[in-house]
C-alpha positions in Angstrom: -5.2 -3.3 -5.1 -8.8 -3.1 -4.2 -10.7 -4.5 -1.0 -11.6 -8.1 -3.1 -7.8 -8.4 -4.0 -6.6 -7.8 -0.4 -9.3 -10.4 0.8 -8.1 -12.7 -1.4 -4.3 -12.8 -0.6 -5.3 -12.3 3.1 -7.3 -15.6 2.7 -4.6 -17.4 0.5 -2.2 -16.5 3.2 -4.1 -17.7 6.1 -5.1 -20.9 4.2 -1.3 -21.8 3.9 0.2 -20.4 7.0 -2.8 -20.7 9.7 -5.2 -23.2 8.3 -3.0 -26.0 7.0 -0.7 -26.0 10.0 -3.3 -26.4 12.1 -5.2 -28.9 9.7 -2.1 -31.1 10.0 -1.8 -30.5 13.9 -5.6 -31.9 14.3 -4.9 -34.5 12.1 -1.7 -36.2 13.8 -3.3 -35.7 17.1 -6.5 -37.3 15.6 -4.5 -40.2 14.1 -2.5 -40.7 17.2 -5.4 -40.6 19.6 -5.2 -44.0 20.6 -1.2 -43.9 20.8 -1.7 -40.7 23.4 -4.6 -42.3 25.4 -5.3 -39.6 27.3 -7.7 -40.9 29.7 -5.1 -43.4 31.1 -2.1 -41.3 30.8 -1.2 -39.0 33.3 -0.4 -35.3 31.9 3.5 -35.3 32.5 3.5 -38.5 30.2 1.0 -37.5 27.5 2.3 -33.8 27.0 5.5 -34.7 25.5 3.9 -37.0 23.3 1.5 -34.3 22.0 4.3 -31.7 21.7 6.2 -34.3 19.1 3.0 -35.2 17.5 2.9 -31.4 17.2 6.4 -30.9 15.9 5.7 -33.9 13.5 2.8 -32.0 12.1 5.0 -28.6 11.6 7.9 -30.2 9.7 5.1 -31.7 7.4 3.4 -28.6 6.7 7.0 -26.9 5.8 7.2 -29.0 3.0 3.6 -29.0 2.1 3.6 -25.2 0.6 6.0 -26.5 -1.6 4.5 -29.3 -2.8 1.1 -28.0 -3.4 1.5 -24.1 -4.7 5.5 -24.2 -6.2 6.5 -27.6 -6.5 2.9 -28.6 -8.3 3.5 -32.2 -10.0 4.7 -31.7 -13.3 2.2 -33.9 -15.0 -0.4 -32.1 -13.8 0.8 -28.8 -15.2 1.3 -30.8 -18.6 -2.0 -32.2 -18.3 -3.7 -28.7 -17.7 -1.4 -27.1 -20.7 -3.0 -29.8 -23.0 -6.2 -28.6 -21.9 -5.8 -24.9 -22.7 -4.7 -25.9 -26.0 -8.5 -27.0 -26.8 -9.6 -23.5 -26.3 -10.4 -21.5 -28.8 -8.6 -18.0 -27.3 -5.5 -20.0 -26.7 -4.9 -21.1 -30.2 -5.5 -17.7 -31.1 -2.0 -16.7 -29.8 0.2 -15.5 -31.7 3.8 -16.3 -31.7 5.6 -13.4 -29.5 8.1 -11.3 -31.8 10.9 -9.2 -30.4 10.9 -5.2 -30.7 14.3 -3.5 -31.3 16.2 -2.0 -28.4 17.1 1.7 -28.1 20.7 2.3 -27.4 21.4 1.6 -23.6 17.9 -0.2 -23.0 17.7 -3.3 -21.3 14.6 -5.5 -21.3 13.1 -7.1 -17.6 10.4 -9.5 -17.6 7.4 -8.1 -15.3 5.9 -11.9 -13.7 2.0 -11.6 -13.4 0.7 -13.0 -10.1 0.2 -16.8 -10.1 -3.2 -18.3 -10.3 -4.2 -20.0 -7.0 -6.1 -22.7 -8.5 -4.1 -23.5 -11.6 -1.0 -22.2 -11.9 0.1 -23.9 -15.0 0.2 -20.8 -17.7 2.4 -18.2 -16.9 1.6 -14.8 -18.3 3.9 -12.3 -18.1 5.3 -8.6 -20.2 8.5 -7.3 -21.3 9.1 -4.1 -21.0 12.2 -1.7 -22.2 14.0 0.3 -19.9 17.2 2.4 -19.9 20.3 0.4 -18.1 20.7 2.7 -15.4 16.7 3.2 -14.7 15.9 2.8 -10.8 13.6 0.2 -11.4 14.3 -2.6 -9.3 14.7 -6.0 -10.2 16.0 -9.9 -9.5 18.3 -11.4 -12.1 18.3 -15.0 -12.5 21.1 -17.0 -12.7 20.4 -20.6 -13.6 21.6 -23.5 -15.9 20.1 -23.8 -19.6 20.1 -27.6 -19.6 18.1 -29.1 -22.7 18.2 -26.0 -25.0 14.9 -27.6 -26.6 12.2 -25.1 -26.0 9.2 -27.1 -25.3 7.3 -25.0 -22.6 5.5 -21.9 -23.7 4.6 -19.0 -21.5 2.3 -15.9 -22.5 4.1 -13.0 -23.0 1.9 -9.7 -23.6 -0.7 -11.6 -24.7 1.5 -13.2 -27.4 3.2 -17.4 -26.8 6.7 -16.8 -26.2 8.9 -20.6 -26.1 11.4 -21.3 -23.4 13.3 -24.4 -22.0 12.4 -26.2 -19.7 14.7 -25.2 -17.2 13.4 -21.7 -17.6 10.3 -22.5 -17.2 10.7 -24.3 -14.0 12.6 -21.2 -13.1 10.0 -18.5 -13.7 7.3 -20.9 -12.1 9.1 -20.8 -8.9 10.3 -17.4 -8.3 6.6 -16.2 -9.5 4.5 -15.0 -6.6 1.2 -15.7 -6.1 0.3 -11.9 -4.2 2.4 -9.3 -6.5 3.6 -9.0 -9.8 7.7 -9.5 -9.7 10.2 -8.3 -12.3 13.4 -10.0 -13.4 15.9 -10.3 -15.8 16.6 -13.6 -17.5 19.2 -13.7 -20.1 16.9 -16.3 -22.3 14.0 -14.1 -22.5 15.4 -10.6 -22.0 17.8 -10.8 -24.4 17.1 -11.9 -28.2 19.0 -15.3 -28.6 18.7 -14.6 -32.3 20.4 -11.4 -32.7 24.3 -11.8 -32.7 24.2 -8.2 -32.8 21.9 -7.5 -29.6 23.6 -10.7 -27.9 27.3 -8.9 -28.4 26.1 -5.6 -26.9 23.9 -7.0 -23.9 26.7 -9.3 -22.6 29.1 -6.6 -22.5 26.6 -4.8 -20.2 26.0 -7.8 -17.8 28.6 -7.1 -15.2 26.6 -3.8 -14.7 23.7 -5.3 -14.8 23.9 -8.2 -12.3 25.8 -6.2 -10.0 22.9 -3.5 -9.8 20.4 -5.9 -9.5 19.1 -5.8 -5.7 19.1 -9.7 -5.4 20.7 -12.2 -7.5 18.5 -15.4 -7.5 21.0 -18.6 -8.2 18.3 -21.3 -9.7 20.5 -24.9 -8.9 17.3 -27.1 -9.3 13.6 -27.1 -9.2 13.2 -29.8 -6.6 11.4 -28.7 -3.6 13.1 -31.2 -1.2 15.8 -28.9 -1.5 14.6 -27.2 1.0 14.9 -30.0 4.0 18.8 -29.4 4.0 18.3 -25.7 5.0 18.4 -26.4 8.7 21.9 -28.6 7.9 23.6 -26.0 5.6 22.7 -23.1 8.5 24.8 -25.3 11.0 27.4 -25.8 9.3 28.1 -22.7 8.4 27.6 -21.4 11.4 29.1 -24.4 14.6 31.0 -26.3 11.5 30.7 -29.7 10.6 29.9 -32.6 13.4 32.2 -35.8 12.6 29.4 -37.9 14.1 27.2 -36.6 10.7 29.5 -37.8 8.4 30.3 -41.1 10.5 26.5 -42.0 9.3 27.1 -41.3 6.3 30.0 -43.0 6.0 28.3 -46.0 7.4 25.6 -45.5 4.2 28.1 -45.6 1.5 29.6 -49.0 2.8 26.4 -50.6 3.5 23.4 -49.7 5.8 20.4 -47.4 4.0 20.4 -45.3 7.4 21.9 -42.2 6.3 19.7 -38.9 7.1 18.1 -37.5 3.9 19.4 -34.1 4.4 23.1 -35.9 3.2 21.2 -37.5 0.3 19.7 -34.3 -0.8 22.7 -32.0 -0.5 24.7 -34.8 -2.6 21.9 -34.4 -5.3 22.1 -30.3 -5.1 25.7 -31.0 -5.7 25.3 -32.9 -8.7 23.7 -30.3 -10.4 25.1 -28.9 -13.3 24.5 -25.2 -12.5 27.5 -25.2 -10.1 29.9 -25.9 -13.6 28.2 -23.6 -15.7 30.7 -20.6 -16.9 28.0 -18.0 -16.9 27.1 -18.9 -13.4 30.9 -17.8 -12.4 30.3 -14.3 -13.5 26.6 -14.1 -12.0 27.1 -15.1 -8.9 30.8 -13.1 -8.4 29.2 -9.8 -9.5 25.8 -9.9 -7.9 25.9 -7.6 -4.7 23.4 -10.3 -2.9 22.9 -13.8 -4.0 20.4 -16.0 -2.7 20.2 -19.6 -3.4 17.3 -20.8 -3.9 16.3 -24.6 -2.3 12.6 -25.8 -2.6 10.9 -22.3 -2.2 13.5 -21.4 0.7 16.3 -18.7 0.0 19.6 -19.2 1.1 22.4 -16.3 1.1 25.2 -17.6 -1.4 27.8 -17.3 1.5 26.2 -19.5 3.8 25.9 -22.2 1.2 29.9 -21.8 0.8 30.6 -21.6 4.1 28.7 -24.7 5.1 30.8 -26.6 2.1 34.0 -25.0 3.1 33.7 -26.8 6.7 33.6 -30.2 5.0 36.8 -31.7 6.0 38.9 -32.8 2.7 39.0 -36.6 4.0 35.0 -36.8 4.4 34.4 -34.6 1.0 35.8 -37.7 -0.9 33.8 -39.9 0.6 30.3 -37.6 -0.2 31.8 -37.0 -3.7 33.1 -39.3 -6.4 36.0 -38.2 -8.8 34.8 -39.0 -12.5 33.1 -37.5 -15.5 30.0 -39.7 -15.2 27.3 -39.8 -12.6 26.0 -43.4 -11.6 22.7 -43.8 -9.7 23.6 -45.0 -5.7 20.0 -45.5 -5.3 16.5 -43.8 -5.8 17.6 -40.2 -3.6 20.9 -40.0 -4.4 23.4 -39.1 -6.6 27.3 -38.6 -6.3 29.0 -36.6 -8.1 32.8 -35.5 -9.4 34.2 -32.9 -7.0 34.2 -30.1 -9.7 31.3 -28.7 -8.0 32.9 -28.2 -4.8 35.9 -27.0 -6.2 33.9 -24.4 -8.2 31.5 -23.3 -5.0 35.1 -22.7 -3.1 36.4 -20.7 -6.4 33.7 -18.7 -6.7 33.7 -17.5 -3.2 37.2 -16.5 -3.2 36.7 -14.4 -6.5 33.4 -13.3 -5.3 35.0 -11.8 -1.6 37.6 -10.1 -3.9 34.9 -8.6 -6.6 32.7 -7.1 -3.3 35.6 -5.2 -2.8 37.0 -4.1 -6.3 33.2 -3.1 -7.2 32.4 -1.1 -4.1 34.2 1.7 -5.9 34.4 3.2 -9.3 34.5 0.0 -11.8 36.8 2.1 -13.8 39.5 2.5 -11.4 40.0 -1.3 -10.9 42.1 -2.8 -12.6 39.7 -5.8 -12.8 38.8 -8.4 -10.3 41.4 -11.2 -11.1 44.2 -8.3 -11.3 42.9 -7.2 -8.0 42.7 -10.8 -6.5 46.2 -11.5 -8.0 47.6 -8.3 -6.2 46.0 -8.9 -2.7 47.4 -12.4 -2.3 50.6 -12.2 -4.1 49.8 -14.2 -6.9 51.9 -14.0 -10.1 51.7 -15.4 -13.6 55.5 -16.6 -14.3 57.2 -13.9 -12.4 55.1 -11.4 -14.7 52.6 -8.9 -13.9 49.2 -10.7 -13.6 47.0 -10.9 -16.5 43.9 -10.7 -15.9 42.0 -12.5 -18.9 44.8 -15.8 -18.7 44.0 -16.1 -14.9 40.5 -15.9 -15.7 40.7 -18.8 -18.1 42.8 -20.6 -15.9 40.2 -19.9 -12.9 37.4 -21.3 -15.3 39.3 -24.2 -16.7 36.5 -26.6 -15.0 33.4 -24.8 -16.1 31.2 -26.1 -18.7 29.4 -24.0 -21.2 27.2 -24.8 -24.0 28.6 -22.6 -26.6 32.6 -23.1 -26.5 32.9 -19.6 -27.4 31.2 -18.5 -23.9 34.4 -19.8 -22.3 35.6 -16.5 -23.2 33.2 -14.1 -23.6 32.0 -15.1 -19.9 34.9 -14.0 -18.7 35.8 -10.5 -20.2 32.8 -9.6 -18.2 35.0 -9.8 -15.4 37.8 -8.1 -16.2 39.0 -4.3 -17.3 40.2 -3.9 -20.6 39.6 -1.5 -23.7 35.9 -2.2 -25.3 37.1 -1.2 -28.5 39.9 -3.9 -28.4 38.9 -5.7 -31.9 40.2 -9.0 -30.6 38.5 -9.2 -27.7 35.2 -7.9 -29.4 31.7 -10.0 -28.2 31.1 -11.2 -31.7 29.0 -14.5 -31.9 29.7 -14.0 -36.0 33.1 -15.8 -34.9 34.2 -19.2 -35.1 35.2 -20.8 -32.1 38.4 -21.6 -33.6 39.0 -17.9 -34.3 37.6 -16.3 -30.8 40.6 -19.0 -29.1 43.2 -17.5 -31.9 42.3 -14.0 -31.0 42.7 -14.5 -27.2 46.1 -16.3 -27.8 46.9 -13.2 -30.1 46.1 -10.5 -27.7 48.1 -12.2 -24.9 51.0 -12.3 -26.9 50.7 -9.2 -29.0 48.3 -6.6 -27.6 47.8 -6.8 -23.7 49.7 -4.0 -21.9 51.3 -6.8 -19.3 54.6 -8.9 -20.8 53.1 -11.7 -22.9 53.1 -15.0 -21.6 53.7 -18.3 -22.9 51.6 -20.1 -20.1 48.4 -20.1 -22.6 50.0 -22.7 -24.6 49.2 -25.4 -21.6 46.0 -25.2 -23.0 47.3 -25.8 -27.3 48.6 -28.9 -28.2 47.6 -31.3 -31.0 48.8 -34.3 -28.6 45.7 -34.7 -26.5 43.3 -35.7 -29.0 42.4 -36.4 -32.5 39.6 -34.0 -33.0 41.6 -31.0 -33.2 42.5 -30.9 -36.8 40.2 -26.9 -37.4 42.9 -25.8 -34.5 46.1 -24.7 -35.5 48.4 -26.4 -32.9 49.5 -23.0 -30.8 45.8 -22.0 -30.4 44.5 -23.1 -27.0 41.6 -25.5 -27.0 39.8 -24.1 -24.2 36.3 -26.0 -24.9 38.2 -29.5 -24.5 38.3 -31.5 -21.0 41.0 -32.8 -20.6 42.0 -36.1 -19.1 45.2 -35.0 -17.9 46.4 -32.6 -15.5 47.7 -29.5 -16.5 50.7 -28.9 -14.9 51.4 -25.2 -15.9 50.5 -23.3 -12.5 48.9 -19.9 -13.9 47.4 -19.1 -10.2 50.1 -19.1 -7.6 53.6 -19.3 -9.4 55.6 -20.5 -5.8 54.3 -23.8 -6.6 55.1 -24.0 -9.8 57.7 -25.2 -12.2 60.6 -23.1 -13.3 61.9 -25.1 -16.7 63.2 -21.6 -17.8 64.8 -20.1 -15.3 64.2 -16.6 -15.0 64.1 -15.6 -18.8 61.2 -13.8 -20.0 58.5 -15.0 -23.1 59.8 -13.9 -26.6 57.0 -14.6 -29.2 56.8 -12.6 -32.4 54.5 -13.0 -35.4 55.9 -15.4 -38.5 56.1 -14.2 -41.8 53.9 -17.3 -42.9 49.8 -16.6 -42.0 48.7 -17.7 -38.7 52.1 -18.9 -37.3 54.1 -17.5 -34.3 58.2 -17.9 -33.4 58.7 -18.8 -30.0 62.2 -18.3 -29.0 63.5 -21.1 -26.4 66.0 -24.0 -25.7 66.2 -27.2 -27.7 67.2 -29.9 -25.7 66.1 -33.6 -26.3 64.1 -35.9 -28.1 61.5 -38.5 -27.6 63.5 -41.9 -27.8 61.3 -44.5 -26.0 57.7 -45.2 -25.4 56.2 -47.6 -23.2 54.6 -50.1 -24.9 51.3 -50.0 -21.9 50.1 -46.3 -23.6 48.5 -43.7 -21.3 47.2 -44.2 -18.1 43.5 -44.7 -18.3 41.2 -44.6 -15.3 37.6 -45.8 -16.2 35.9 -47.9 -14.2 32.2 -47.4 -13.6 31.5 -46.4 -9.8 29.3 -49.1 -8.1 28.2 -49.4 -4.7 31.0 -50.6 -1.8 33.6 -50.0 -4.5 36.8 -48.7 -3.9 37.4 -44.9 -3.9 38.8 -43.2 -6.6 42.7 -43.1 -5.9 42.6 -46.7 -6.8 39.1 -46.8 -8.7 41.4 -48.7 -11.5 43.9 -50.6 -9.8 44.8 -53.1 -12.7 45.9 -50.1 -14.7 47.9 -48.3 -12.4 49.9 -51.9 -12.0 50.4 -52.2 -15.9 51.7 -48.7 -16.5 53.7 -49.0 -13.5 55.4 -52.4 -14.9 55.2 -51.0 -18.0 57.3 -48.4 -17.1 59.7 -50.7 -15.1 60.2 -53.1 -17.8 60.9 -49.9 -20.2 63.7 -48.6 -17.7 64.9 -52.8 -17.1 65.7 -52.8 -20.9 67.7 -49.8 -20.7 69.3 -49.8 -17.6 72.9 -50.5 -18.9 72.7 -47.4 -21.7 70.7 -45.2 -18.9 71.9 -46.1 -15.4 70.2 -44.4 -12.5 66.7 -44.4 -14.3 65.1 -47.1 -11.3 66.3 -44.5 -8.5 64.2 -41.7 -10.2 61.5 -43.5 -11.4 59.0 -42.7 -8.1 59.6 -39.1 -8.7 58.8 -39.1 -12.5 55.4 -41.0 -11.6 54.5 -38.1 -9.5 56.0 -35.1 -11.6 58.6 -34.1 -8.5 55.5 -34.4 -6.0 51.7 -33.5 -5.8 49.4 -31.0 -6.2 49.5 -30.0 -2.7 53.1 -29.4 -2.2 56.4 -27.9 -3.9 57.8 -29.8 -6.7 60.7 -31.8 -5.5 59.9 -31.5 -2.1 58.9 -34.5 -1.0 59.7 -36.7 1.9 60.2 -39.8 -0.4 63.6 -38.6 -1.4 66.1 -41.0 0.4 63.6 -44.1 -0.9 62.4 -46.0 -3.5 59.0 -46.2 -3.5 57.7 -48.0 -6.6 58.5 -52.0 -5.4 56.2 -50.9 -2.3 53.4 -48.7 -4.3 53.1 -52.2 -6.6 52.8 -54.3 -3.2 50.3 -52.2 -2.3 48.1 -51.8 -5.4 48.6 -55.7 -5.6 47.0 -56.0 -2.3 44.3 -53.9 -2.4 43.4 -55.2 -5.5 41.4 -58.0 -3.7 39.6 -55.5 -1.3 36.2 -55.1 -2.5 34.8 -52.7 -0.3 36.0 -49.7 1.6 36.3 -51.7 4.6 38.6 -53.8 3.3 40.3 -51.2 1.4 41.1 -49.2 4.4 42.5 -52.2 6.3 45.3 -52.7 3.2 46.1 -49.2 4.0 46.3 -49.6 7.6 48.7 -52.3 7.0 51.0 -50.4 4.4 50.6 -47.1 6.8 51.3 -47.8 10.3 55.3 -47.9 11.7 54.9 -51.9 12.7 55.5 -52.9 9.2 59.4 -52.4 8.8 59.2 -53.5 5.2 58.8 -50.0 4.3 61.0 -47.6 4.5 59.9 -45.2 7.1 60.4 -41.9 4.9 57.4 -43.7 2.4 55.2 -44.4 5.6 54.9 -40.8 6.8 54.1 -39.7 3.5 51.3 -41.9 2.9 51.1 -45.0 0.2 47.7 -43.9 -0.5 48.7 -40.1 -1.1 51.7 -41.4 -3.3 49.1 -43.5 -5.2 46.4 -40.4 -5.9 49.7 -38.2 -7.1 50.3 -40.9 -9.4 46.7 -40.4 -10.8 46.7 -36.8 -11.0 49.9 -36.8 -12.8 49.9 -40.0 -15.3 46.4 -40.4 -15.9 46.0 -39.7 -19.8 49.9 -39.8 -20.4 52.5 -41.4 -22.1 55.8 -42.8 -20.2 58.9 -42.7 -21.9 62.7 -42.0 -22.0 64.3 -39.3 -24.0 67.5 -39.6 -25.9 69.7 -38.5 -23.3 68.2 -40.9 -20.4 65.6 -38.8 -19.1 62.1 -40.6 -18.2 59.2 -38.5 -19.1 55.5 -38.1 -18.9 53.8 -36.8 -22.1 50.7 -36.4 -24.3 48.8 -39.5 -25.0 49.3 -39.2 -28.6 53.2 -38.8 -28.4 55.3 -40.0 -31.2 58.9 -41.2 -31.3 61.2 -38.1 -32.2 59.4 -35.2 -30.9 61.7 -32.5 -29.7 61.6 -31.7 -25.9 61.9 -27.8 -26.1 62.0 -25.2 -23.6 60.1 -21.5 -24.9 61.7 -18.8 -22.8 59.5 -17.9 -19.9 57.5 -21.3 -19.9 57.3 -23.1 -16.5 57.2 -26.5 -18.1 58.8 -28.1 -21.2 56.9 -28.4 -24.5 57.0 -31.5 -27.1 57.1 -30.2 -30.4 57.4 -32.0 -33.9 58.6 -31.3 -37.3 56.2 -30.6 -40.1 56.9 -30.2 -44.3 58.9 -26.7 -44.8 56.6 -23.8 -45.9 57.6 -21.4 -48.4 61.1 -22.9 -47.5 61.0 -22.1 -43.9 61.2 -25.7 -41.3 57.9 -25.3 -39.5 56.9 -27.5 -36.2 53.7 -28.1 -34.3 53.1 -28.1 -30.6 52.5 -31.8 -29.3 51.4 -30.7 -25.9 53.5 -29.7 -22.1 55.3 -32.6 -21.0 57.5 -33.4 -17.7 61.0 -34.6 -18.4 63.2 -35.4 -15.2 65.6 -33.6 -14.6 65.1 -30.0 -16.4 62.0 -28.9 -14.7 63.2 -26.2 -12.4 65.7 -24.5 -14.9 68.8 -27.0 -14.9 69.7 -26.7 -18.5 69.0 -22.9 -18.7 72.8 -22.5 -17.8 73.7 -25.5 -19.4 74.3 -27.1 -22.9 71.5 -26.8 -25.6 70.2 -25.6 -29.0 68.8 -21.9 -28.4 66.6 -21.8 -31.3 63.8 -19.8 -32.7 60.6 -22.1 -33.5 57.9 -21.4 -36.3 54.9 -23.0 -35.0 52.1 -23.6 -37.1 
């Protein structure tokens, strides 16, 4: 670097970190000169005011570098680009064309130093290096967002179009003082070459692991830098209750919430934390830093800070639902997936740090190591890395549905020559999902498990005709709670007892033969239909556990009406209805272990819902909740009070949402997929945690066939009661 370059760099540094703060301080003092009134006030009174003014000026200059340098308004950037387009030399740029990679090579992007005056144009070069080259680089992790390539950068003197999110990321991480070497998938992998994509994706595990730093980029908004002190404080000291009291007050009405909480809610609304590829990138990275408006916060610090948020206050900060509604100009509230995904990534990341400290070949895979460490099991069988990974990442999104599988393969240990798990973008999503099921059934080293069938079934959507009924629909975001628990066997159902799965290939192409017990049939269905909660969120409305009280009331009354109509033929159903509505418990307690066992809380639930229906704010709802939760209310059974009527309502939404209530031929209540039909059979596959509904189809080649409708809750058979009783032991052919 020559002397002129050194002087330029020193001048830029002095301007931003010395002259700019001094200017802000002087401006604040000059503006507050009359307020300070130095001539009349004694020094003891003037000095504190001067100190406060200096602190205010310094806080202002903390955000100015991000606003002026890193967060230059997009409008100015666009105008400058349009101006450059008129230049002859800019028009003469040709489109960039990739050069083929040699075997074992990767591409790295070298970002040139940013222009000080007009930082609009990004210039870079692409270099080819061996994957094990000692060159240091930063691996970039971001959300693709809109796939339209609307922005351009210059690579090796040629034009290269990138997405808006990629452009913002490159502009943010680029340095004004030196060149920076990075790896970014949208540029360093030829996205138009499926063969290259398959090879490069297989090496992403080692690529992110070798990077000295992984830069997580949830958003380009420079205001995110304002929450850095808040995150640091929460991670070190834990949350202070008074902070959330202020936030809760804001949600109920006053606009006095600190701006840090608004920006934290905005951060958690980012789609970045729901991207399935982020799961691999964050878990594998040796050092992960989160970009917050020009500042960098360690991922562990962010995860620890969010882990300190009490669950009851998290429900105030976030809302449950698929859509996002603007609460005001600065704040978005989102569902809880971002928080749960961050928790999950940190847990798996901690295990990855231990699993990958030694030779990767010695590890059984991150998920297998994690399950071995915590004693988690798959329905009593050996833990399978792929299946556990699919359950872990079920709440993550992917632009390409096939990436739901391909992103997990980088975290597991398996034979790269395994054809069914080969990363191949020439395969359709249906073929990829079918290959996953066949691998789990027939090819994995561990004993096969039917738990993957919890992702399958024709009863959850009408748009799954291209899938075979037993093929997992991994791209679908179901509205109902999945009852199979592949994460922790101690908190799961045991409908098949201690039996082991028995699945073989069928003689009909693309069919499987599943052994199990045929024990019942759907006889009656409630006229109300599946429980739906689709109320839009608005300011000062009720929290999510009573978001659609009318639907909950109608669903419960429909179930009670169905029972009353057939009470003579099916005695005892009324006493068991409460248990069916929460599927024997909620997701935080073991099935059948509930404090409501000696009471019938359904009538009190309806009383509670109808009373809460008149509440129009959280304050009024809290008053209703207090009325039905205090010991002074003698009308409510004590066991029901201790459990909490609100928890019962919450559990009901979790279990019943997206399901239909019905009664079986033998008088059992059931919660079924939304597109269940009268006459569907109740089938318990060997090795399964829960029963499944199957539907008889036409005969093929003289053999009877069935389609899988989906998993269901059936009262009285969820803990293996049928395995030592009567029932038809059959082999069902699923197509």
